[in-house]
C-alpha positions as CSV (number, residue, x, y, z in Angstrom):
1,M,125.3,120.6,84.6
2,Y,127.6,123.3,85.5
3,G,129.3,124.1,88.8
4,L,128.7,120.7,90.2
5,F,130.3,120.5,94.0
6,G,132.2,124.0,92.1
7,M,134.4,121.7,90.0
8,Y,132.5,119.9,87.6
9,D,130.5,120.8,83.9
10,Y,128.5,117.6,82.3
11,D,126.6,117.4,79.5
12,L,124.7,113.9,79.4
13,D,122.6,113.1,76.3
14,V,120.0,110.6,77.0
15,I,120.0,107.6,74.6
16,D,117.5,106.4,72.7
17,G,115.2,103.4,74.1
18,H,114.3,102.1,77.6
19,L,118.0,101.5,79.3
20,M,120.8,103.7,79.7
21,Y,124.0,103.4,82.3
22,I,125.8,105.9,83.6
23,H,129.4,105.1,85.1
24,S,132.5,107.2,86.7
25,R,135.0,106.6,88.8
26,N,134.2,107.6,92.8
27,G,133.6,111.4,93.6
28,V,132.3,112.8,90.2
29,G,128.7,113.0,91.1
30,K,126.7,110.8,88.9
31,S,125.0,109.5,92.2
32,T,124.1,113.6,92.7
33,V,123.5,114.0,89.1
34,M,120.9,110.9,89.5
35,R,119.1,112.6,92.7
36,L,119.2,116.1,91.6
37,I,117.3,114.6,88.5
38,Y,114.5,113.3,90.7
39,D,114.5,116.1,92.9
40,I,113.4,118.4,90.1
41,F,110.9,116.7,88.7
42,N,109.7,115.9,91.8
43,G,109.5,119.5,92.8
44,D,111.4,119.3,96.1
45,I,112.7,122.7,96.3
46,E,114.3,122.7,99.6
47,R,116.4,119.6,98.3
48,I,117.7,121.1,95.5
49,G,119.2,124.1,97.4
50,R,120.9,122.1,99.3
51,I,123.1,120.4,96.6
52,M,125.9,122.6,95.6
53,F,125.5,123.2,91.5
54,K,125.1,126.3,89.9
55,R,122.7,125.8,86.9
56,A,121.1,122.5,85.2
57,D,119.3,122.5,82.0
58,L,116.9,119.8,80.5
59,T,116.2,120.0,77.3
60,F,113.1,117.9,75.9
61,D,112.7,116.1,72.7
62,T,110.3,118.9,72.1
63,G,112.7,121.3,72.1
64,T,111.6,122.7,75.6
65,R,114.1,123.5,78.4
66,L,113.9,123.5,82.3
67,L,116.1,125.4,83.2
68,V,117.2,125.2,87.2
69,E,119.6,127.8,88.7
70,N,121.0,127.8,92.5
71,T,121.1,131.4,93.6
72,P,121.6,133.0,96.7
73,D,118.4,133.2,97.5
74,G,117.1,129.7,96.8
75,P,116.9,127.6,93.6
76,R,114.8,129.6,90.6
77,V,112.8,126.9,87.9
78,Q,111.9,128.3,84.6
79,M,110.3,126.9,81.5
80,Q,111.6,127.8,78.2
81,R,109.3,127.3,75.1
82,N,110.1,129.2,72.0
83,E,112.7,131.3,73.7
84,L,110.1,132.5,76.5
85,E,111.0,132.0,79.7
86,E,108.1,131.4,82.7
87,T,108.8,130.5,86.0
88,I,107.7,127.1,87.1
89,T,105.9,126.1,90.5
90,A,106.5,122.4,92.3
91,D,103.5,121.6,91.8
92,E,103.8,122.3,87.9
93,L,107.2,120.1,88.1
94,R,105.6,117.3,89.4
95,S,103.3,117.5,86.5
96,V,106.4,117.2,83.8
97,L,106.6,113.6,83.8
98,D,106.1,110.7,86.2
99,I,109.1,109.6,87.8
100,T,110.4,107.2,90.3
101,Y,113.9,107.2,92.0
102,I,115.0,103.9,93.5
103,G,117.8,105.0,95.5
104,P,120.7,103.1,97.2
105,E,118.8,103.4,100.7
106,R,116.4,101.1,99.5
107,M,116.2,98.4,102.0
108,Y,114.6,100.6,104.7
109,I,111.7,102.9,104.8
110,S,111.3,105.7,107.0
111,D,107.5,107.3,107.9
112,K,106.5,110.5,109.3
113,N,107.6,110.2,112.1
114,G,110.8,109.1,111.9
115,D,110.4,105.0,112.7
116,V,112.2,103.0,110.6
117,S,110.8,99.6,108.6
118,P,112.2,96.9,106.4
119,A,111.1,98.0,103.1
120,L,110.8,94.3,101.7
121,D,108.0,93.8,104.5
122,I,106.2,96.6,103.6
123,Y,106.3,95.7,100.0
124,L,105.3,92.0,100.9
125,D,102.6,93.3,103.0
126,Q,101.4,95.3,100.3
127,L,101.3,93.0,97.6
128,H,99.2,90.6,100.0
129,S,96.6,93.2,100.6
130,D,96.3,93.9,96.8
131,L,96.0,90.4,96.0
132,R,93.5,90.1,98.5
133,K,91.1,92.8,97.1
134,A,91.4,91.8,93.6
135,E,90.7,88.2,94.4
136,E,87.7,89.2,96.4
137,N,86.1,91.3,93.5
138,L,86.0,88.8,90.8
139,T,82.3,89.6,90.2
140,L,82.2,90.8,86.6
141,P,81.5,94.7,86.2
142,S,79.2,96.8,84.4
143,P,81.0,96.7,80.7
144,A,82.5,100.6,80.3
145,D,82.3,100.2,76.3
146,T,79.3,98.6,74.8
147,D,78.9,100.3,71.3
148,R,82.4,98.2,70.0
149,W,80.8,95.3,70.8
150,N,77.6,95.7,69.8
151,E,78.6,96.6,66.1
152,M,80.9,93.7,65.4
153,S,79.8,90.8,63.6
154,D,79.5,87.4,64.8
155,Q,82.8,86.0,63.5
156,E,84.2,89.5,65.2
157,L,82.3,88.4,68.0
158,E,84.3,85.3,68.4
159,S,87.6,86.1,67.6
160,G,87.4,88.6,70.5
161,C,85.9,86.8,72.8
162,K,89.1,84.4,72.1
163,D,91.5,87.1,72.6
164,L,89.7,87.8,75.9
165,Q,90.3,84.4,77.2
166,A,93.9,83.8,76.3
167,N,94.6,87.0,78.2
168,L,92.3,85.1,81.1
169,V,94.3,82.3,81.4
170,F,97.2,84.4,81.6
171,M,95.7,86.6,84.4
172,E,94.8,83.3,86.2
173,Q,98.3,82.7,86.7
174,A,97.8,85.5,89.0
175,G,94.6,83.9,90.7
176,L,92.8,86.7,89.0
177,V,89.3,85.5,86.6
178,P,86.4,86.4,86.9
179,E,82.8,84.8,87.4
180,I,81.0,83.9,84.1
181,P,77.5,83.4,84.5
182,P,77.3,80.1,84.9
183,N,74.3,79.9,82.2
184,L,77.1,81.5,79.3
185,K,79.9,79.8,78.1
186,F,83.3,81.6,77.6
187,P,84.3,81.8,75.0
188,P,81.6,81.1,73.1
189,N,81.5,79.4,69.7
190,R,79.4,80.6,66.8
191,Y,76.4,78.4,67.5
192,S,75.8,80.2,71.2
193,I,76.2,83.8,70.0
194,T,73.9,83.2,67.0
195,T,71.4,81.4,70.0
196,S,71.9,84.4,72.3
197,P,73.9,87.3,70.5
198,A,72.6,90.3,73.3
199,E,73.6,88.3,75.8
200,Y,77.0,87.5,74.9
201,R,77.9,90.7,73.6
202,K,77.4,92.2,77.2
203,L,79.0,89.4,78.7
204,A,82.3,90.2,75.9
205,A,81.7,93.6,77.2
206,S,81.9,92.8,81.0
207,V,84.9,90.6,80.2
208,A,86.5,93.2,78.4
209,T,86.2,95.9,80.9
210,Y,87.5,93.2,84.0
211,V,90.2,92.6,81.6
212,G,91.6,96.3,81.0
213,Q,90.8,96.4,84.9
214,H,93.1,94.2,86.3
215,R,95.4,93.1,83.6
216,M,98.4,94.8,84.3
217,F,98.5,93.8,88.2
218,A,98.1,90.8,87.0
219,E,100.7,90.8,84.8
220,S,103.1,92.1,87.4
221,V,102.6,89.7,89.6
222,V,102.9,87.0,87.1
223,V,106.6,88.6,86.1
224,Y,107.4,89.2,89.5
225,R,107.2,85.5,90.3
226,D,108.9,84.5,87.8
227,V,111.9,87.0,87.8
228,I,112.4,85.8,91.3
229,N,112.0,82.5,91.0
230,R,114.6,82.4,88.1
231,T,117.2,84.6,90.0
232,F,116.9,82.4,93.3
233,F,118.9,79.5,93.8
234,G,117.1,76.9,96.2
235,K,114.4,78.8,96.7
236,T,111.1,79.8,94.8
237,L,108.1,82.3,95.8
238,E,104.9,81.5,95.7
239,I,101.9,83.0,95.2
240,G,98.9,81.3,96.9
241,K,95.1,81.5,97.6
242,S,93.8,84.6,99.5
243,G,96.8,86.4,98.3
244,R,99.5,84.7,100.4
245,V,103.3,85.0,99.5
246,T,105.4,82.2,100.5
247,I,109.0,82.0,100.2
248,R,109.8,78.0,99.8
249,I,113.1,76.0,100.5
250,S,113.1,73.9,97.5
251,S,114.6,70.9,98.5
252,D,112.6,70.5,101.9
253,G,109.6,72.7,101.3
254,Q,109.9,74.7,104.4
255,T,109.0,78.5,104.1
256,L,111.0,81.2,105.1
257,S,110.4,84.8,106.6
258,P,111.7,87.7,104.4
259,D,113.7,88.1,107.3
260,S,116.0,84.7,106.6
261,L,116.6,86.0,103.0
262,S,120.6,87.4,102.4
263,S,120.9,91.1,101.5
264,G,121.2,90.4,97.8
265,E,117.6,88.3,97.8
266,K,116.3,90.9,99.3
267,Q,118.2,93.8,97.1
268,V,116.1,91.9,94.1
269,M,113.0,91.6,96.0
270,I,112.5,95.6,96.3
271,V,114.0,96.6,93.3
272,M,111.6,94.4,91.1
273,Y,108.6,94.8,93.3
274,I,108.8,99.0,92.6
275,L,109.4,98.4,89.1
276,L,106.7,96.3,88.6
277,F,104.1,98.0,90.9
278,R,104.6,101.1,92.2
279,T,105.8,102.4,88.7
280,K,103.2,104.0,86.2
281,P,104.0,103.0,82.6
282,G,106.0,105.7,80.7
283,S,107.8,106.6,84.0
284,L,111.4,108.0,83.7
285,V,113.2,105.4,86.4
286,L,116.4,106.3,88.1
287,I,118.2,103.3,89.7
288,D,121.6,104.0,91.6
289,E,123.9,101.2,92.4
290,P,121.9,98.5,91.7
291,E,124.6,95.5,92.3
292,I,124.7,96.7,96.0
293,S,124.8,92.5,97.6
294,L,124.3,91.2,94.2
295,H,126.7,88.3,93.3
296,V,128.4,88.8,89.8
297,S,126.0,86.1,88.4
298,W,123.0,88.1,89.0
299,Q,124.4,91.3,88.0
300,H,124.7,89.9,84.9
301,L,120.8,89.2,84.9
302,F,119.8,92.7,86.1
303,G,120.5,94.7,82.8
304,S,118.5,92.2,80.3
305,T,115.6,91.7,83.5
306,V,115.3,95.2,83.8
307,K,115.1,95.5,79.6
308,D,112.4,93.6,79.5
309,I,110.5,95.4,82.3
310,A,111.5,98.6,80.7
311,T,110.1,97.4,77.4
312,M,106.8,95.7,79.0
313,R,105.9,98.9,80.5
314,D,107.3,101.7,78.1
315,L,109.9,102.6,80.6
316,H,113.0,104.8,80.6
317,I,115.3,103.5,83.1
318,M,119.0,104.9,84.0
319,V,121.0,103.3,85.8
320,S,124.3,104.8,88.1
321,T,126.4,102.1,88.0
322,H,130.2,101.5,89.3
323,S,130.2,97.7,88.2
324,P,131.2,96.9,84.6
325,S,129.3,93.6,85.6
326,I,125.7,95.5,85.6
327,I,126.4,96.7,82.4
328,H,127.9,93.6,81.0
329,D,127.1,93.4,77.0
330,D,125.4,96.3,77.0
331,W,128.3,98.7,76.5
332,D,126.9,100.4,73.4
333,L,123.9,102.4,76.4
334,A,126.4,103.1,78.5
335,V,127.7,107.1,79.1
336,E,130.9,108.1,81.5
337,L,131.1,110.7,83.3
338,G,134.5,112.2,82.8
339,N,136.0,114.6,84.9
340,G,134.6,117.7,84.1
341,I,135.5,120.6,82.1
């Protein structure tokens, strides 16, 4: 990046792996760099034009370069491949990669009318709605791929059904277990398969389709609950029937509304919700100032938790922070923005 605020030039090398940190003293532009990266891949030409910089060159592993120049006539964006440059539109920018930005103003969400609502209320309502829909649709779907199961030997089918059952046991923690036909046993033993081979091959294909459709959501529910409960002290997050999300005081069992939580507790729930439920696998994720309202012990937990989620979902996460406690033991994953050149 060249000419940020008319003062700074930065050459930022992305560290291989799922997580990296950017840190610096105040006022040298790390938050602005993060926001600019998001605006570019979000195709927000208007916002790009409001940031004071001369040029940003983004180079991909393939050697392709995205060139963004802030001209007096507005931003000019070009893609360079094999030394050939072509202008790229806002829609084309959005298709380059999936990106999620978790900015420091994440506690509230503005709608199209400018009305502001607490983000956690919206996210928990959406989680409740999604859970209810999933729990109300436990009927096995039509199988998406029957050929694979029809080509298996009886031994392979038995083994494959055991693997599917392991998935169902995990998904049961989120309340997502499909209704198996009462006349069929799942997973079947070898005798059952021999007795009713066609029925069990069709059943296995249907269960595999169900797992493929719902396992990632179930995984998000289980991990979200476990992360929150591992972090909070004296409170637990419970997910009950009909998708009810409850926060309960551990000592006396009383329930709490989201408004009663501390700022730090809300921050953890918001960031983890976005990562697990609003971010596509393989995305680039930009998190700015995750340390807001977090105790030092929670800051220490943040990096390892985010790294685990990044690995699980193949995310590439860039964290901008002022806090050494966020980086904790991962200074080999940290890049410092200096004073410019």
